[in-house]
N, CA, C, O and the ligand as a Tripos MOL2 file, in Angstrom:
@<TRIPOS>MOLECULE
protein
  241   239    61     0     0
PROTEIN
NO_CHARGES

@<TRIPOS>ATOM
      1 N         -44.1370   -4.0570   91.9380 N.3       1 MET1
      2 CA        -44.7960   -3.4040   90.7910 C.3       1 MET1
      3 C         -45.7870   -2.3560   91.3040 C.2       1 MET1
      4 O         -46.8220   -2.7100   91.8680 O.2       1 MET1
      5 N         -45.4850   -1.0950   91.1160 N.am      2 PRO2
      6 CA        -46.3670   -0.0260   91.6050 C.3       2 PRO2
      7 C         -47.6530    0.0480   90.7980 C.2       2 PRO2
      8 O         -47.6750   -0.2250   89.5980 O.2       2 PRO2
      9 N         -48.7210    0.4240   91.4870 N.am      3 ALA3
     10 CA        -50.0100    0.5430   90.8040 C.3       3 ALA3
     11 C         -50.0380    1.7910   89.9390 C.2       3 ALA3
     12 O         -49.5690    2.8570   90.3370 O.2       3 ALA3
     13 N         -50.5950    1.6330   88.7530 N.am      4 GLU4
     14 CA        -50.6500    2.7790   87.8560 C.3       4 GLU4
     15 C         -51.8160    3.6870   88.1940 C.2       4 GLU4
     16 O         -52.8730    3.2100   88.6070 O.2       4 GLU4
     17 N         -51.6410    4.9700   88.0250 N.am      5 PRO5
     18 CA        -52.7340    5.9100   88.3040 C.3       5 PRO5
     19 C         -53.8720    5.7190   87.3000 C.2       5 PRO5
     20 O         -53.6430    5.3230   86.1570 O.2       5 PRO5
     21 N         -55.0850    6.0010   87.7330 N.am      6 PRO6
     22 CA        -56.2550    5.7860   86.8590 C.3       6 PRO6
     23 C         -56.3680    6.8410   85.7730 C.2       6 PRO6
     24 O         -57.4020    7.4960   85.6420 O.2       6 PRO6
     25 N         -55.3210    7.0060   85.0030 N.am      7 THR7
     26 CA        -55.3800    7.9880   83.9180 C.3       7 THR7
     27 C         -55.7600    7.3060   82.6150 C.2       7 THR7
     28 O         -55.2070    6.2630   82.2670 O.2       7 THR7
     29 N         -56.6940    7.8930   81.9070 N.am      8 PRO8
     30 CA        -57.1180    7.3040   80.6290 C.3       8 PRO8
     31 C         -56.0000    7.3540   79.6120 C.2       8 PRO8
     32 O         -55.2530    8.3290   79.5230 O.2       8 PRO8
     33 N         -55.9050    6.2950   78.8570 N.am      9 LYS9
     34 CA        -54.8270    6.2540   77.8630 C.3       9 LYS9
     35 C         -55.1900    7.1270   76.6740 C.2       9 LYS9
     36 O         -56.2070    6.9350   76.0060 O.2       9 LYS9
     37 N         -54.3120    8.0960   76.4400 N.am     10 LEU10
     38 CA        -54.5420    8.9780   75.3070 C.3      10 LEU10
     39 C         -53.5820    8.6330   74.1800 C.2      10 LEU10
     40 O         -52.4090    8.3330   74.3990 O.2      10 LEU10
     41 N         -54.1120    8.6850   72.9860 N.am     11 LYS11
     42 CA        -53.2500    8.4270   71.8440 C.3      11 LYS11
     43 C         -52.2980    9.6120   71.6660 C.2      11 LYS11
     44 O         -52.6220   10.7460   72.0190 O.2      11 LYS11
     45 N         -51.1440    9.3320   71.1240 N.am     12 PRO12
     46 CA        -50.1960   10.4210   70.8920 C.3      12 PRO12
     47 C         -50.7110   11.3800   69.8350 C.2      12 PRO12
     48 O         -51.5000   11.0160   68.9630 O.2      12 PRO12
     49 N         -50.2510   12.5970   69.9360 N.am     13 CYS13
     50 CA        -50.6500   13.6290   68.9860 C.3      13 CYS13
     51 C         -50.3330   13.1660   67.5630 C.2      13 CYS13
     52 O         -49.1940   12.8060   67.2670 O.2      13 CYS13
     53 N         -51.3410   13.1750   66.6770 N.am     14 PRO14
     54 CA        -51.1200   12.7070   65.3030 C.3      14 PRO14
     55 C         -50.2310   13.6420   64.5000 C.2      14 PRO14
     56 O         -49.7820   13.3020   63.4060 O.2      14 PRO14
     57 N         -49.9850   14.8120   65.0490 N.am     15 VAL15
     58 CA        -49.1700   15.7810   64.3170 C.3      15 VAL15
     59 C         -47.7020   15.6510   64.6910 C.2      15 VAL15
     60 O         -46.8340   15.5730   63.8210 O.2      15 VAL15
     61 N         -47.4280   15.6260   66.0020 N.am     16 CYS16
     62 CA        -46.0280   15.6180   66.4180 C.3      16 CYS16
     63 C         -45.6980   14.4070   67.2890 C.2      16 CYS16
     64 O         -44.5650   14.2580   67.7450 O.2      16 CYS16
     65 N         -46.6780   13.5530   67.5180 N.am     17 ARG17
     66 CA        -46.4600   12.3110   68.2700 C.3      17 ARG17
     67 C         -46.1580   12.5440   69.7500 C.2      17 ARG17
     68 O         -45.6540   11.6530   70.4330 O.2      17 ARG17
     69 N         -46.4620   13.7240   70.2320 N.am     18 LYS18
     70 CA        -46.2820   13.9660   71.6550 C.3      18 LYS18
     71 C         -47.5180   13.4700   72.3920 C.2      18 LYS18
     72 O         -48.5740   13.2930   71.7840 O.2      18 LYS18
     73 N         -47.3960   13.2440   73.6950 N.am     19 PRO19
     74 CA        -48.5660   12.8420   74.4770 C.3      19 PRO19
     75 C         -49.6810   13.8620   74.3420 C.2      19 PRO19
     76 O         -49.4700   15.0570   74.5490 O.2      19 PRO19
     77 N         -50.8600   13.3890   73.9960 N.am     20 ALA20
     78 CA        -51.9760   14.2970   73.7590 C.3      20 ALA20
     79 C         -52.4680   14.9110   75.0540 C.2      20 ALA20
     80 O         -52.3370   14.3330   76.1330 O.2      20 ALA20
     81 N         -53.0340   16.0930   74.9180 N.am     21 ASP21
     82 CA        -53.5850   16.7810   76.0790 C.3      21 ASP21
     83 C         -55.1050   16.6480   76.0440 C.2      21 ASP21
     84 O         -55.7280   16.8670   75.0050 O.2      21 ASP21
     85 N         -55.6970   16.2890   77.1800 N.am     22 PRO22
     86 CA        -57.1590   16.1010   77.2080 C.3      22 PRO22
     87 C         -57.9280   17.3260   76.7360 C.2      22 PRO22
     88 O         -59.0500   17.2250   76.2410 O.2      22 PRO22
     89 N         -57.3020   18.4780   76.9010 N.am     23 ARG23
     90 CA        -57.9900   19.7140   76.4970 C.3      23 ARG23
     91 C         -57.9930   19.8970   74.9880 C.2      23 ARG23
     92 O         -58.8610   20.5690   74.4300 O.2      23 ARG23
     93 N         -57.0010   19.2840   74.3340 N.am     24 PHE24
     94 CA        -56.8750   19.4720   72.8870 C.3      24 PHE24
     95 C         -56.9230   18.1490   72.1510 C.2      24 PHE24
     96 O         -56.6140   18.0770   70.9610 O.2      24 PHE24
     97 N         -57.3120   17.0980   72.8660 N.am     25 ARG25
     98 CA        -57.2580   15.7760   72.2600 C.3      25 ARG25
     99 C         -58.0150   15.7310   70.9330 C.2      25 ARG25
    100 O         -59.0090   16.4380   70.7700 O.2      25 ARG25
    101 N         -57.5750   14.9350   70.0100 N.am     26 PRO26
    102 CA        -56.4350   14.0140   70.1620 C.3      26 PRO26
    103 C         -55.0820   14.6960   69.9640 C.2      26 PRO26
    104 O         -54.0770   14.0270   69.7240 O.2      26 PRO26
    105 N         -55.0570   16.0170   70.0630 N.am     27 PHE27
    106 CA        -53.7890   16.7050   69.8290 C.3      27 PHE27
    107 C         -53.1680   17.1170   71.1600 C.2      27 PHE27
    108 O         -53.7890   17.0130   72.2180 O.2      27 PHE27
    109 N         -51.9240   17.5860   71.0760 N.am     28 CYS28
    110 CA        -51.2110   17.9400   72.2930 C.3      28 CYS28
    111 C         -51.3650   19.4190   72.5950 C.2      28 CYS28
    112 O         -51.1170   19.8610   73.7170 O.2      28 CYS28
    113 N         -51.7740   20.1770   71.5980 N.am     29 SER29
    114 CA        -51.8950   21.6070   71.8030 C.3      29 SER29
    115 C         -52.7950   22.2090   70.7340 C.2      29 SER29
    116 O         -53.1240   21.5590   69.7420 O.2      29 SER29
    117 N         -53.1880   23.4570   70.9510 N.am     30 ALA30
    118 CA        -54.0620   24.1190   69.9830 C.3      30 ALA30
    119 C         -53.3310   24.3060   68.6570 C.2      30 ALA30
    120 O         -53.9390   24.3390   67.5860 O.2      30 ALA30
    121 N         -52.0260   24.4270   68.7600 N.am     31 ARG31
    122 CA        -51.2510   24.6380   67.5410 C.3      31 ARG31
    123 C         -51.3300   23.4160   66.6300 C.2      31 ARG31
    124 O         -51.5670   23.5350   65.4270 O.2      31 ARG31
    125 N         -51.1270   22.2340   67.2290 N.am     32 CYS32
    126 CA        -51.1810   21.0180   66.4320 C.3      32 CYS32
    127 C         -52.5830   20.8070   65.8760 C.2      32 CYS32
    128 O         -52.7600   20.2690   64.7830 O.2      32 CYS32
    129 N         -53.5730   21.2410   66.6490 N.am     33 ARG33
    130 CA        -54.9430   21.1020   66.1610 C.3      33 ARG33
    131 C         -55.1290   21.9280   64.8880 C.2      33 ARG33
    132 O         -55.7840   21.5000   63.9370 O.2      33 ARG33
    133 N         -54.5470   23.1000   64.8970 N.am     34 GLN34
    134 CA        -54.6390   23.9550   63.7270 C.3      34 GLN34
    135 C         -53.8710   23.3550   62.5520 C.2      34 GLN34
    136 O         -54.3110   23.4230   61.4040 O.2      34 GLN34
    137 N         -52.7260   22.7710   62.8590 N.am     35 VAL35
    138 CA        -51.9070   22.1600   61.8120 C.3      35 VAL35
    139 C         -52.6850   21.0400   61.1410 C.2      35 VAL35
    140 O         -52.7010   20.9260   59.9150 O.2      35 VAL35
    141 N         -53.3320   20.2130   61.9620 N.am     36 ASP36
    142 CA        -54.0890   19.1020   61.4100 C.3      36 ASP36
    143 C         -55.2610   19.6130   60.5850 C.2      36 ASP36
    144 O         -55.5610   19.0830   59.5160 O.2      36 ASP36
    145 N         -55.9160   20.6460   61.0950 N.am     37 LEU37
    146 CA        -57.0470   21.2230   60.3690 C.3      37 LEU37
    147 C         -56.5800   21.7500   59.0200 C.2      37 LEU37
    148 O         -57.2650   21.5950   58.0090 O.2      37 LEU37
    149 N         -55.4130   22.3700   59.0160 N.am     38 GLY38
    150 CA        -54.8700   22.8960   57.7690 C.3      38 GLY38
    151 C         -54.6120   21.7890   56.7640 C.2      38 GLY38
    152 O         -54.8130   21.9560   55.5610 O.2      38 GLY38
    153 N         -54.1620   20.6520   57.2840 N.am     39 ARG39
    154 CA        -53.8910   19.5320   56.3810 C.3      39 ARG39
    155 C         -55.1710   19.0390   55.7400 C.2      39 ARG39
    156 O         -55.2280   18.7330   54.5490 O.2      39 ARG39
    157 N         -56.1950   18.9750   56.5750 N.am     40 TRP40
    158 CA        -57.4840   18.5190   56.0440 C.3      40 TRP40
    159 C         -57.9680   19.4490   54.9440 C.2      40 TRP40
    160 O         -58.4080   19.0070   53.8830 O.2      40 TRP40
    161 N         -57.8780   20.7470   55.2180 N.am     41 LEU41
    162 CA        -58.3590   21.7250   54.2530 C.3      41 LEU41
    163 C         -57.5230   21.6870   52.9840 C.2      41 LEU41
    164 O         -58.0240   21.9290   51.8860 O.2      41 LEU41
    165 N         -56.2510   21.3820   53.1500 N.am     42 ALA42
    166 CA        -55.3650   21.3490   51.9920 C.3      42 ALA42
    167 C         -55.4990   20.0400   51.2290 C.2      42 ALA42
    168 O         -54.9790   19.8960   50.1230 O.2      42 ALA42
    169 N         -56.2010   19.0890   51.8310 N.am     43 GLY43
    170 CA        -56.3800   17.8070   51.1570 C.3      43 GLY43
    171 C         -55.0960   17.0130   51.1020 C.2      43 GLY43
    172 O         -54.9000   16.1800   50.2170 O.2      43 GLY43
    173 N         -54.2320   17.2770   52.0500 N.am     44 ASP44
    174 CA        -52.9470   16.5870   52.0530 C.3      44 ASP44
    175 C         -52.7860   15.8160   53.3560 C.2      44 ASP44
    176 O         -51.7180   15.7930   53.9680 O.2      44 ASP44
    177 N         -53.8770   15.1900   53.7510 N.am     45 TYR45
    178 CA        -53.8530   14.4610   55.0120 C.3      45 TYR45
    179 C         -53.4010   13.0280   54.7920 C.2      45 TYR45
    180 O         -53.9650   12.3060   53.9700 O.2      45 TYR45
    181 N         -52.3830   12.6250   55.5290 N.am     46 ALA46
    182 CA        -51.8710   11.2710   55.3900 C.3      46 ALA46
    183 C         -52.6030   10.3370   56.3390 C.2      46 ALA46
    184 O         -52.7540   10.6290   57.5250 O.2      46 ALA46
    185 N         -53.0500    9.2190   55.8090 N.am     47 ILE47
    186 CA        -53.7650    8.2610   56.6350 C.3      47 ILE47
    187 C         -52.7640    7.3900   57.3920 C.2      47 ILE47
    188 O         -51.9810    6.6600   56.7840 O.2      47 ILE47
    189 N         -52.7940    7.4700   58.7230 N.am     48 PRO48
    190 CA        -51.8230    6.7050   59.5090 C.3      48 PRO48
    191 C         -52.1350    5.2170   59.5440 C.2      48 PRO48
    192 O         -51.2460    4.3850   59.7240 O.2      48 PRO48
    193 N         -53.4210    4.8930   59.3660 N.am     49 ALA49
    194 CA        -53.8040    3.4840   59.4770 C.3      49 ALA49
    195 C         -53.6670    2.7970   58.1210 C.2      49 ALA49
    196 O         -54.6350    2.2910   57.5530 O.2      49 ALA49
    197 N         -52.4640    2.7980   57.6360 N.am     50 GLU50
    198 CA        -52.2430    2.1550   56.3540 C.3      50 GLU50
    199 C         -51.4130    0.8960   56.5470 C.2      50 GLU50
    200 O         -50.1950    0.9600   56.7120 O.2      50 GLU50
    201 N         -52.0770   -0.2320   56.5260 N.am     51 GLU51
    202 CA        -51.3710   -1.4800   56.7450 C.3      51 GLU51
    203 C         -51.0210   -2.1300   55.4090 C.2      51 GLU51
    204 O         -51.8140   -2.1280   54.4670 O.2      51 GLU51
    205 N         -49.8390   -2.6730   55.3550 N.am     52 PRO52
    206 CA        -49.4110   -3.3470   54.1200 C.3      52 PRO52
    207 C         -50.2020   -4.6310   53.9100 C.2      52 PRO52
    208 O         -50.2970   -5.4810   54.7960 O.2      52 PRO52
    209 N         -50.7600   -4.7460   52.7260 N.am     53 LEU53
    210 CA        -51.5520   -5.9330   52.4400 C.3      53 LEU53
    211 C         -50.6390   -7.1230   52.1690 C.2      53 LEU53
    212 O         -49.6270   -6.9970   51.4790 O.2      53 LEU53
    213 N         -51.0010   -8.2610   52.7110 N.am     54 PRO54
    214 CA        -50.2010   -9.4700   52.4830 C.3      54 PRO54
    215 C         -50.3350   -9.9600   51.0540 C.2      54 PRO54
    216 O         -51.3930   -9.8520   50.4340 O.2      54 PRO54
    217 N         -49.2670  -10.4870   50.5590 N.am     55 ASP55
    218 CA        -49.2920  -10.9930   49.1860 C.3      55 ASP55
    219 C         -50.0820  -12.3030   49.1370 C.2      55 ASP55
    220 O         -49.7780  -13.2760   49.8270 O.2      55 ASP55
    221 N         -51.1050  -12.2750   48.2900 N.am     56 GLU56
    222 CA        -51.9140  -13.4800   48.1890 C.3      56 GLU56
    223 C         -51.7680  -14.0780   46.8050 C.2      56 GLU56
    224 O         -51.9250  -13.4030   45.7870 O.2      56 GLU56
    225 N         -51.4710  -15.3330   46.7990 N.am     57 ASP57
    226 CA        -51.3680  -16.0310   45.5300 C.3      57 ASP57
    227 C         -52.7150  -16.6290   45.1720 C.2      57 ASP57
    228 O         -53.1470  -17.6430   45.7220 O.2      57 ASP57
    229 N         -53.3600  -15.9620   44.2280 N.am     58 ASP58
    230 CA        -54.6900  -16.4250   43.8450 C.3      58 ASP58
    231 C         -54.5910  -17.3700   42.6330 C.2      58 ASP58
    232 O         -55.3180  -17.2460   41.6470 O.2      58 ASP58
    233 N         -53.6820  -18.2890   42.7590 N.am     59 GLU59
    234 CA        -53.4900  -19.2170   41.6600 C.3      59 GLU59
    235 C         -53.9590  -20.6200   42.0450 C.2      59 GLU59
    236 O         -53.8380  -21.0300   43.2000 O.2      59 GLU59
    237 N         -54.4760  -21.3200   41.1020 N.am     60 GLY60
    238 CA        -54.8370  -22.6850   41.3910 C.3      60 GLY60
    239 C         -56.2400  -22.8720   41.5190 C.2      60 GLY60
    240 O         -56.6940  -23.9890   41.7660 O.2      60 GLY60
    241 ZN        -48.7080   17.8780   68.8110 Zn       61 ZN61
@<TRIPOS>BOND
     1     1     2 1
     2     2     3 1
     3     3     4 2
     4     3     5 am
     5     5     6 1
     6     6     7 1
     7     7     8 2
     8     7     9 am
     9     9    10 1
    10    10    11 1
    11    11    12 2
    12    11    13 am
    13    13    14 1
    14    14    15 1
    15    15    16 2
    16    15    17 am
    17    17    18 1
    18    18    19 1
    19    19    20 2
    20    19    21 am
    21    21    22 1
    22    22    23 1
    23    23    24 2
    24    23    25 am
    25    25    26 1
    26    26    27 1
    27    27    28 2
    28    27    29 am
    29    29    30 1
    30    30    31 1
    31    31    32 2
    32    31    33 am
    33    33    34 1
    34    34    35 1
    35    35    36 2
    36    35    37 am
    37    37    38 1
    38    38    39 1
    39    39    40 2
    40    39    41 am
    41    41    42 1
    42    42    43 1
    43    43    44 2
    44    43    45 am
    45    45    46 1
    46    46    47 1
    47    47    48 2
    48    47    49 am
    49    49    50 1
    50    50    51 1
    51    51    52 2
    52    51    53 am
    53    53    54 1
    54    54    55 1
    55    55    56 2
    56    55    57 am
    57    57    58 1
    58    58    59 1
    59    59    60 2
    60    59    61 am
    61    61    62 1
    62    62    63 1
    63    63    64 2
    64    63    65 am
    65    65    66 1
    66    66    67 1
    67    67    68 2
    68    67    69 am
    69    69    70 1
    70    70    71 1
    71    71    72 2
    72    71    73 am
    73    73    74 1
    74    74    75 1
    75    75    76 2
    76    75    77 am
    77    77    78 1
    78    78    79 1
    79    79    80 2
    80    79    81 am
    81    81    82 1
    82    82    83 1
    83    83    84 2
    84    83    85 am
    85    85    86 1
    86    86    87 1
    87    87    88 2
    88    87    89 am
    89    89    90 1
    90    90    91 1
    91    91    92 2
    92    91    93 am
    93    93    94 1
    94    94    95 1
    95    95    96 2
    96    95    97 am
    97    97    98 1
    98    98    99 1
    99    99   100 2
   100    99   101 am
   101   101   102 1
   102   102   103 1
   103   103   104 2
   104   103   105 am
   105   105   106 1
   106   106   107 1
   107   107   108 2
   108   107   109 am
   109   109   110 1
   110   110   111 1
   111   111   112 2
   112   111   113 am
   113   113   114 1
   114   114   115 1
   115   115   116 2
   116   115   117 am
   117   117   118 1
   118   118   119 1
   119   119   120 2
   120   119   121 am
   121   121   122 1
   122   122   123 1
   123   123   124 2
   124   123   125 am
   125   125   126 1
   126   126   127 1
   127   127   128 2
   128   127   129 am
   129   129   130 1
   130   130   131 1
   131   131   132 2
   132   131   133 am
   133   133   134 1
   134   134   135 1
   135   135   136 2
   136   135   137 am
   137   137   138 1
   138   138   139 1
   139   139   140 2
   140   139   141 am
   141   141   142 1
   142   142   143 1
   143   143   144 2
   144   143   145 am
   145   145   146 1
   146   146   147 1
   147   147   148 2
   148   147   149 am
   149   149   150 1
   150   150   151 1
   151   151   152 2
   152   151   153 am
   153   153   154 1
   154   154   155 1
   155   155   156 2
   156   155   157 am
   157   157   158 1
   158   158   159 1
   159   159   160 2
   160   159   161 am
   161   161   162 1
   162   162   163 1
   163   163   164 2
   164   163   165 am
   165   165   166 1
   166   166   167 1
   167   167   168 2
   168   167   169 am
   169   169   170 1
   170   170   171 1
   171   171   172 2
   172   171   173 am
   173   173   174 1
   174   174   175 1
   175   175   176 2
   176   175   177 am
   177   177   178 1
   178   178   179 1
   179   179   180 2
   180   179   181 am
   181   181   182 1
   182   182   183 1
   183   183   184 2
   184   183   185 am
   185   185   186 1
   186   186   187 1
   187   187   188 2
   188   187   189 am
   189   189   190 1
   190   190   191 1
   191   191   192 2
   192   191   193 am
   193   193   194 1
   194   194   195 1
   195   195   196 2
   196   195   197 am
   197   197   198 1
   198   198   199 1
   199   199   200 2
   200   199   201 am
   201   201   202 1
   202   202   203 1
   203   203   204 2
   204   203   205 am
   205   205   206 1
   206   206   207 1
   207   207   208 2
   208   207   209 am
   209   209   210 1
   210   210   211 1
   211   211   212 2
   212   211   213 am
   213   213   214 1
   214   214   215 1
   215   215   216 2
   216   215   217 am
   217   217   218 1
   218   218   219 1
   219   219   220 2
   220   219   221 am
   221   221   222 1
   222   222   223 1
   223   223   224 2
   224   223   225 am
   225   225   226 1
   226   226   227 1
   227   227   228 2
   228   227   229 am
   229   229   230 1
   230   230   231 1
   231   231   232 2
   232   231   233 am
   233   233   234 1
   234   234   235 1
   235   235   236 2
   236   235   237 am
   237   237   238 1
   238   238   239 1
   239   239   240 2
@<TRIPOS>SUBSTRUCTURE
     1 MET1         2 RESIDUE 1 A MET
     2 PRO2         6 RESIDUE 1 A PRO
     3 ALA3        10 RESIDUE 1 A ALA
     4 GLU4        14 RESIDUE 1 A GLU
     5 PRO5        18 RESIDUE 1 A PRO
     6 PRO6        22 RESIDUE 1 A PRO
     7 THR7        26 RESIDUE 1 A THR
     8 PRO8        30 RESIDUE 1 A PRO
     9 LYS9        34 RESIDUE 1 A LYS
    10 LEU10       38 RESIDUE 1 A LEU
    11 LYS11       42 RESIDUE 1 A LYS
    12 PRO12       46 RESIDUE 1 A PRO
    13 CYS13       50 RESIDUE 1 A CYS
    14 PRO14       54 RESIDUE 1 A PRO
    15 VAL15       58 RESIDUE 1 A VAL
    16 CYS16       62 RESIDUE 1 A CYS
    17 ARG17       66 RESIDUE 1 A ARG
    18 LYS18       70 RESIDUE 1 A LYS
    19 PRO19       74 RESIDUE 1 A PRO
    20 ALA20       78 RESIDUE 1 A ALA
    21 ASP21       82 RESIDUE 1 A ASP
    22 PRO22       86 RESIDUE 1 A PRO
    23 ARG23       90 RESIDUE 1 A ARG
    24 PHE24       94 RESIDUE 1 A PHE
    25 ARG25       98 RESIDUE 1 A ARG
    26 PRO26      102 RESIDUE 1 A PRO
    27 PHE27      106 RESIDUE 1 A PHE
    28 CYS28      110 RESIDUE 1 A CYS
    29 SER29      114 RESIDUE 1 A SER
    30 ALA30      118 RESIDUE 1 A ALA
    31 ARG31      122 RESIDUE 1 A ARG
    32 CYS32      126 RESIDUE 1 A CYS
    33 ARG33      130 RESIDUE 1 A ARG
    34 GLN34      134 RESIDUE 1 A GLN
    35 VAL35      138 RESIDUE 1 A VAL
    36 ASP36      142 RESIDUE 1 A ASP
    37 LEU37      146 RESIDUE 1 A LEU
    38 GLY38      150 RESIDUE 1 A GLY
    39 ARG39      154 RESIDUE 1 A ARG
    40 TRP40      158 RESIDUE 1 A TRP
    41 LEU41      162 RESIDUE 1 A LEU
    42 ALA42      166 RESIDUE 1 A ALA
    43 GLY43      170 RESIDUE 1 A GLY
    44 ASP44      174 RESIDUE 1 A ASP
    45 TYR45      178 RESIDUE 1 A TYR
    46 ALA46      182 RESIDUE 1 A ALA
    47 ILE47      186 RESIDUE 1 A ILE
    48 PRO48      190 RESIDUE 1 A PRO
    49 ALA49      194 RESIDUE 1 A ALA
    50 GLU50      198 RESIDUE 1 A GLU
    51 GLU51      202 RESIDUE 1 A GLU
    52 PRO52      206 RESIDUE 1 A PRO
    53 LEU53      210 RESIDUE 1 A LEU
    54 PRO54      214 RESIDUE 1 A PRO
    55 ASP55      218 RESIDUE 1 A ASP
    56 GLU56      222 RESIDUE 1 A GLU
    57 ASP57      226 RESIDUE 1 A ASP
    58 ASP58      230 RESIDUE 1 A ASP
    59 GLU59      234 RESIDUE 1 A GLU
    60 GLY60      238 RESIDUE 1 A GLY
    61 ZN61       241 GROUP 0 **** ****
């Protein structure tokens, strides 16, 4: 098992899911950064952290 290089784990680009670049993090490029900014301004930003709520039976 080879040792992994001490590179910090970067989240994938939220726009295109490519490996993010430290210079443009959390995006992979300046273009994606602009795309994300445009989404924010347009108010059409999708929240990725949307977890399905478990069905709870509040009966009894
Ligand atoms: Zn990207």
